[in-house]
C-alpha positions as CSV (number, residue, x, y, z in Angstrom):
1,X,27.5,-44.0,-14.7
2,X,30.5,-42.3,-16.1
3,X,28.4,-39.2,-16.8
4,X,27.2,-39.1,-13.3
5,X,30.8,-39.1,-11.9
6,X,31.8,-36.4,-14.3
7,X,28.8,-34.3,-13.4
8,X,29.5,-34.6,-9.7
9,X,33.1,-33.6,-10.2
10,X,32.1,-30.6,-12.2
11,X,29.6,-29.5,-9.6
12,X,32.1,-29.9,-6.8
13,X,34.7,-27.8,-8.6
14,X,32.0,-25.1,-9.4
15,X,31.2,-24.8,-5.7
16,X,34.8,-24.1,-4.7
17,X,35.5,-21.5,-7.3
18,X,35.2,-17.8,-6.7
19,X,32.4,-15.8,-8.3
20,X,33.2,-14.3,-11.7
21,X,33.7,-10.5,-12.1
22,X,31.1,-10.3,-14.9
23,X,28.3,-11.6,-12.6
24,X,28.5,-8.8,-10.0
25,X,25.7,-8.6,-7.5
26,X,23.7,-5.3,-7.4
27,X,25.0,-2.7,-5.0
28,X,23.2,-2.6,-1.7
29,X,20.9,0.4,-1.2
30,X,20.8,2.6,1.9
31,X,17.8,1.9,4.1
32,X,16.7,5.6,3.9
33,X,16.7,5.6,0.1
34,X,13.2,6.2,-1.3
35,X,12.1,4.6,-4.5
36,X,11.1,7.3,-7.0
37,X,8.8,4.9,-9.0
38,X,6.1,4.8,-6.3
39,X,3.1,7.0,-7.1
40,X,1.7,9.1,-4.3
41,X,-1.5,7.7,-2.8
42,X,-4.6,9.7,-3.2
43,X,-6.8,10.0,-0.2
44,X,-10.6,9.8,-0.2
45,X,-12.6,13.0,0.4
46,X,-13.4,13.7,4.1
47,X,-16.8,15.2,3.2
48,X,-19.4,13.8,0.8
49,X,-22.7,15.5,-0.2
50,X,-25.9,13.9,1.2
51,X,-27.4,11.7,-1.6
52,X,-31.0,12.7,-2.7
53,X,-32.1,9.0,-3.0
54,X,-33.0,7.6,0.4
55,X,-32.1,4.0,-0.7
56,X,-28.6,5.2,-1.7
57,X,-28.3,7.0,1.7
58,X,-29.2,3.8,3.5
59,X,-26.7,1.8,1.5
60,X,-23.9,4.3,2.3
61,X,-24.8,4.2,6.0
62,X,-24.7,0.4,6.0
63,X,-21.2,0.7,4.3
64,X,-19.9,2.7,7.2
65,X,-20.5,6.3,6.2
66,X,-21.7,8.6,9.0
67,X,-24.4,11.3,8.4
68,X,-23.4,14.6,9.9
69,X,-25.6,17.6,9.2
70,X,-26.2,18.0,5.5
71,X,-23.2,15.8,4.5
72,X,-21.6,12.4,5.0
73,X,-18.2,11.3,6.3
74,X,-16.4,8.1,5.2
75,X,-15.5,5.4,7.8
76,X,-12.7,6.4,10.1
77,X,-13.2,10.2,10.1
78,X,-13.4,11.5,13.7
79,X,-13.5,15.3,13.2
80,X,-15.5,17.4,10.7
81,X,-13.3,19.6,8.5
82,X,-16.3,21.9,7.9
83,X,-16.9,22.6,11.7
84,X,-16.3,26.3,12.6
85,X,-14.1,25.6,15.7
86,X,-12.8,22.2,14.6
87,X,-13.9,20.7,17.8
88,X,-17.1,19.1,16.6
89,X,-16.8,15.4,16.7
90,X,-18.4,13.0,14.2
91,X,-20.5,10.4,15.8
């Protein structure tokens, strides 16, 4: 019981004391500061060659790839970078 009273008194005095200088908190960063440790993300190719195996082509189409002429486009590509005018849409 004496230990409990002593422990409570020690805890109460620790809460009222100011933080030590040796335990400094890290300096706040500016919001616009960019971390240098992040690696640049690589993007997937926008054009893939048409596979020679029909079964592999079927699997790629089921995975969301779009056949377009003699090549494939991954899911999410809306325009073909190989189009002459750049206005040819991928459907």
